[in-house]
C-alpha positions as CSV (number, residue, x, y, z in Angstrom):
1,M,10.1,52.2,-25.6
2,V,9.5,54.3,-28.7
3,L,7.4,51.5,-30.3
4,G,5.3,51.2,-27.2
5,I,4.6,54.9,-27.2
6,V,3.8,55.1,-30.9
7,G,1.7,51.9,-30.6
8,I,-0.4,53.5,-27.8
9,V,-0.9,56.6,-29.9
10,F,-1.9,54.5,-32.9
11,T,-4.2,52.3,-30.8
12,L,-6.0,55.3,-29.3
13,T,-6.3,57.4,-32.4
14,I,-7.8,57.0,-35.9
15,C,-4.9,54.9,-37.1
16,G,-6.5,51.8,-35.6
17,A,-6.0,49.3,-32.9
18,F,-4.7,46.7,-35.3
19,A,-1.7,48.9,-36.4
20,G,-0.9,49.6,-32.8
21,A,-1.1,46.0,-31.9
22,M,1.4,45.1,-34.7
23,L,3.8,47.8,-33.4
24,A,3.4,46.4,-29.9
25,V,4.4,42.9,-31.1
26,V,7.6,44.3,-32.6
27,G,8.2,46.3,-29.4
28,V,7.9,43.3,-27.2
29,T,10.2,41.3,-29.4
30,L,12.9,44.0,-29.5
31,G,12.5,44.8,-25.8
32,G,13.0,41.1,-25.0
33,V,16.2,41.0,-27.1
34,A,17.5,44.1,-25.4
35,L,16.8,42.6,-21.9
36,A,18.6,39.5,-22.9
37,Q,21.6,41.5,-24.0
38,Y,21.6,43.4,-20.7
39,K,21.8,40.1,-18.8
40,T,25.1,39.2,-20.5
41,A,26.7,42.7,-20.6
42,E,27.4,44.3,-17.2
43,D,28.8,47.7,-18.4
44,Q,25.7,48.8,-20.4
45,D,23.1,51.2,-19.2
46,G,19.5,51.3,-20.2
47,R,17.9,48.3,-18.6
48,G,15.2,50.4,-17.3
49,M,14.4,51.8,-20.8
50,A,14.2,48.2,-22.1
51,T,11.9,47.2,-19.3
52,A,9.7,50.2,-19.8
53,G,9.5,49.4,-23.5
54,V,8.4,45.9,-22.9
55,V,5.8,47.0,-20.4
56,L,4.4,49.7,-22.7
57,S,4.3,47.3,-25.6
58,I,2.4,44.7,-23.5
59,V,-0.1,47.4,-22.4
60,T,-0.5,48.5,-26.0
61,L,-0.9,45.0,-27.2
62,S,-3.6,44.2,-24.7
63,I,-5.5,47.4,-25.5
64,G,-5.2,46.8,-29.2
65,V,-6.5,43.2,-28.9
66,I,-9.4,44.3,-26.7
67,L,-10.4,47.2,-29.1
68,T,-10.1,44.9,-32.1
69,L,-12.3,42.3,-30.6
70,L,-14.8,44.9,-29.6
71,F,-14.8,46.2,-33.1
72,W,-15.3,42.8,-34.7
73,C,-18.0,41.8,-32.1
74,G,-19.9,45.0,-32.9
75,A,-19.5,44.5,-36.6
76,F,-20.9,40.9,-36.4
77,A,-23.7,41.9,-34.0
78,S,-24.9,44.6,-36.3
79,A,-25.0,42.2,-39.2
80,W,-27.5,39.9,-37.5
């Protein structure tokens, strides 16, 4: 969940959409691993946190990809 939050902050600030998207990829991966562990272990809490982390990371990844594509389209359009 932390990577999703930090990724959104990076994506929407001056740090850049690309850095936020890379954090989101890591967040989706680690969130998927956590969700897989919760399927096998019945006595652990935190499944909601893992789900929220995956959702935030997916949202961050989609925003980052859209902003990166818009940036590159604008850069190429201004070159013509």
